[in-house]
N, C-alpha and C positions, 0 to 999 in steps of 0.2 A: 312312705316313699317306695318301699318294695312293692306294695300293691299297685301304685301308679306305674312303676316300671313294667310289671307283668301285664297290665292292661295295654300299655303302649305296644309292647311286644306282640300281644295278641292281635291288636288292630293291624299292626305292620304285617304280621303273618297272613292275616285274612286278605289284605290288599295284594300281597305278593302271590297269593293263591287265586286271585281273580275276582274277589268279592267286589261288588259295585260300591262306589262311594255314596254317602247319603245324598239324596236329591237336593239340588239347589246350592250345594257347596262348591267352593273353587275346585276341589278335586273332581267333582262330578262334571263341572264345565270342561275341565281338561280332558276327561274321558270322552265327552261328547265330541270335542274337537278332534281328538286322535281317531275317533271312529270314522271320520270323514275320509281318512287316508287309506289307500290300499296297503297291503292286501286285504280286500274286503272279505275274503273267504277264510280268514283266520287260519291260514296254514294248510287248508285242505288240498291245495294245489301241489303240495310237496308229497310225493309218493314214497320217499325214502323209508325203509324199514326201521332204521334207528336214527332218530333225529337228535339225540344227545341233548345238550343244553339248547332250549328254545329261547332265543333272545331277539324279539322283534318289538321295536319301539317306534311307531310311526310318528312323524316322518323322518326321524333322525337315523334310525337303524332299520331299514326295511328295503329289501331288494325284491320289488314286486314283480319283476319280469324274468326272474331266474328261479327255476323250480327243480328240486330234486337233489341228489347226492353226486358231487363231482368226482368222488374217489375212483369208482370203477363202474360207470354206466354201461349198460348193455345196448342202449339205444339213445341217441341224441337227436332231438327234434328242434329245428329252427322254425318257429310258427309265427306268422304275422299276428299282431295283437288283437285281431278282430273278434276272436272267440276265446280269449284267455280264460273266461269264466266257465266255458264248457269243457275245456281240455282236462280239467281235474277228473271229471267223471269218465271222459273218454279214456284217459290213461288207466284209470282204475278198472274199467271194463276190459281194456286190452290185457291187463295183468291177469284177469280172470280167464280170458280166452287163451292166453299164453302164459302159464304160471312161471315158466323159466325167466320171464322178464319182469315179473311182479316186483315192485319196489326198486327197479333198476333203470327207470326212464328219467333222463334229464331233458328238460325243455326250456326254451326261451321264447318270450312273446313280445319281442321288439318289432318295430315296423320293418318291412322287408328291405327297405333301403339301408337301414342300419345293420341288419343281418348280413347283407351283401358285403358291407365294409368289414364286418367281423370275419367273414369268410376270406376276404382279400388279405386280412391280417393273419391268416393261418389259424383262425379260430380264437385268437387272443382278444380279450375285452377287459376294460377297466371300468369299474363302478365304485365311485368313492375312493377308498384307500385299497381296494381289492383288485388284483389283476389275476386272471386265470385264462387257461387255454382249453377249449372244448370244441373239437371238430364235429360238424354235423353229419348225420346219416341221411336225414330227410329235410327237405325245405317245403314248408306249407305256405302257399300264397295264392293270390288270385290267378285264375286260369291263364289269362293272356300273358301275365308275367312269367308263370311257370313254363309256358310254351316257348317264350323268348329265351329263357335261360337254358332250356334244352337245346335250342338252336345255336347258342353261343358256347355250348359245352360245359356250362356250370353244372347242369343237372343231366341225369341220364333218363331216357324214355323208359316206360311210358309215363305220361301225366295222368294222374288219377283224380278226377273231379268227383266231389261227394256231397256238396251242399250249396245252397244259394241264400242270399240275404238281400234285403232292401233297405234303403235309406229312410231316415226320419229326422224330424227336428226335435232335439232334446231341449227341455225347458225345466226350470224349477217348478216344483209342485204348486198348483194354483195359477200357473201362467200369469205372473204379475205384469209382464210386459205386453200381454194380449197378442201373442204371436198366432197368426192364423195360416200363414203360407210362407213359402220361400221368398216371395217378394218383400215381405216385412223385414228380412235380414238386411236390406239396403238402407233402412232408416238410419239417418246420421247419428241419432241419439242413442241407438241400440248397440250395446257392447256384445259382440258375438265371439264365440270360441270356435276356431276352425282347424282341422288337421293341416299339418305343415306339408305343402307340396314338395318340399326339398327331399323328403324321404318317406312320405306316406302315400301309397298308391290310391287310397280312398279319396284324396284331394282331387285327383283327376276325374273320378266318377261324380264327386259332388259338383265340380265345375260344370260337368256335362248336364246335370240336373238344373243348375242355375241357368244355363243357357236355354234349356227347354222351357223354364218357367218365365224367363224375362229377357232372353237374348243376351248378347254380349254385354250390354250396359249393366244388367244385374250381376253377371259374373265379375265384371271389372269393379263394380261398386263394393262387392263383398271381399274379393281377393286382390284388389288393387288399391282403390281410393281409401277404403277404410283401414287397410293395413298401414298405409302411409300416415293416416290420421291417428293411428293408435287405437282405433275402435274395433278392429278385428284382431284378436289375440291368437297367434299361431301356437299350436302345441309344440312342446320341446321333447316329449317322449312319444306319445301317440294319443289316440282319442279316448283312452281311459282317463285322460286329464280333463276332458270336457265336463263330466259330472262333478268332479272335484272342484273345478273353477266355478261352476254354477252354484254349488253349495257354499262356496266361500264368498259369493257375491261379485266375483271378478267379471262375469258375463251374465247375460240374460237368456241366451239361446245359443245353440250350436248344432251342426249337422253331424250325425253319427249313424252307424248301422242300427236298425230297429231293435235287433237283439240286445244291444247294449243298454238301451233304455229299459227294455223289459227286465233285464237282469238287475238294474239299479232299483226298479220299482219292487221287484221281488225281495231285494235285500232290505227294503223298508226305508231306503234313503229318500229324501224329499225331492224326487225327480219324476218328471212326467214327459210325455212326448206328443207331438202333433204329427199326424200321418201326412205323408206327401202323396198326392194322387199318382196313380199308376202311369199316366201319360207324362209326368214330370220326373218320375223316379228312375234310378239306374240300378240295375240288379248286378250283384257280384256273384261269381261262381268260384267257390273255394276248391282248391286242388292241392295235390302233393306229388312230389317226385323224389326219387333217390338222388342224393348229391353224388357227382362224379368223384370216384375214389373214396366212397363212404367206408369208414372203419368197420362198421357192423352190418354187412350186407344182408345176412339172414334175418336179423331183427328188423331192418328196414323193409325187407320184402314182406314180412309178417304184418308190419304196421300198414303198409299200403294195401294189403289185402283186407285188413280189419276195418279200415275207415269207411268202407261201403257197406258194412254189416248193419243189421238191425240194432245191435248193441251199441255201436258207435253213434248211430243217429238218435237213439234213445237219450243220449247225453246232450244232444243239441236241440231236440224238439221242444223242450220246455221254454226255450228262449225265442221261439218264433222262426227258427231256421226252416227252410224247405229242403226236401231231399232232392238231390240232382237227378234228373231224368236221364238214365243211361241210354 
């Protein structure tokens, strides 16, 4: 009896320390299921120097869009979720360039429409059972949006543009639905995952590409008729849900930024993509600006200087981003 107890305790200890379950077992199937959920980068996006107890159990206890230590940040970034996977290395490189800020950057990667609502709420946000207040120093969004927010006084000039990105059609590996173009997304039998136009700026750019590819009828089919029919699933967070829904079999295709598909492929997830021709594509220009009344102006100024550096772009280049031509 004592030997059995020791063996069980040893197995339990191994599991708690991260040892993989035996292949083909129910425990292994659960691990495979949990691996589909973010945060895919296994906590690397958190630059906090002391992380204490690490308790992340996807999907039940996982705050994938909040990164860092809330206690005493020296810089707070509100960043649109388009490049959540690149920000970890950008923040790390920023800490190397400015050691005073190392381990003291907190950033969020929600869609800009939701980040604006958080700003309007004084920086207060609730996720699950947790409510906290964190006011931003820098807002990072698409260039046109940043310029509009400078105009209405939310952000302070200048707007710093630093990278560009193109759209792609994200699909499950192997392309089981045989997607070849944007026009295929109108097929009535095809379930598609699309960014929510209520708060995701990329939806506007995707719609522009649909119009380029098939006119208003194609745009309406994908973002109108199929939404009403339940065959277009709109995201509830942002387009990091697209690969998740594809892996779960909820949909068979979705339009995202090309960099996101590249990231998923690099992670080894069963995701692929179909390129959209240049004449049908819509390019995004990523930018940043200081928030009016930012609590940490010196750190914000340093970040805005840093994002155009070689070190910053080195964190983005592996995912297919292009450098903004100044």
